[in-house]
C-alpha positions, -999 to +999 in steps of 0.1 A: -208-345-880-188-346-850-157-333-841-132-346-815-101-339-798-080-359-772-054-351-743-036-378-724-021-364-691+007-386-672-005-389-638-005-416-611-039-402-598-063-403-626-094-414-606-087-381-584-091-361-614-120-378-629-138-374-594-130-339-589-140-328-626-172-346-623-181-337-591-179-300-599-198-301-631-227-324-615-243-298-598-252-277-629-250-306-660-256-342-665-226-362-651-219-397-648-185-414-631-165-440-613-131-442-605-123-456-640-144-431-662-164-402-663-190-384-688-199-347-689-225-335-711-224-300-719-250-278-740-220-276-765-208-310-763-197-342-743-164-347-721-151-380-716-125-388-692-108-426-690-082-438-664-051-452-684-023-473-669-003-442-673-024-413-664-060-399-675-073-396-712-097-366-716-119-366-752-142-339-762-166-345-789-190-316-803-209-310-834-190-280-848-157-267-847-165-234-826-181-256-799-153-281-800-130-253-791-152-242-762-155-274-746-118-282-747-111-246-731-135-253-704-121-288-694-085-275-698-093-245-677-110-265-648-085-296-653-053-271-647-070-254-619-076-289-602-041-301-609-023-272-599-002-289-574+012-315-602+014-286-626-004-305-651-016-292-683-036-306-713-022-306-749-054-315-774-048-334-806-073-343-831-089-376-824 
């Protein structure tokens, strides 16, 4: 069974955040990305990022609820650090 959560952030610079997050993690774990989407493969789950017309969507997928919570926290803390100038935060919802 897979547990999932999604968050949508309204921003006019989704490609910027996809690039920053993916490049940050790429030196430690498998990552693929371009300007429209990114995939970050953690040992405890997968983070997917996708540019939308109105912003950036993030999806967290994991095999159990404990790892899902950990994945959401890791993605949110790093995203919010990179997005401090826009004061953006993630509001996760079940997928």
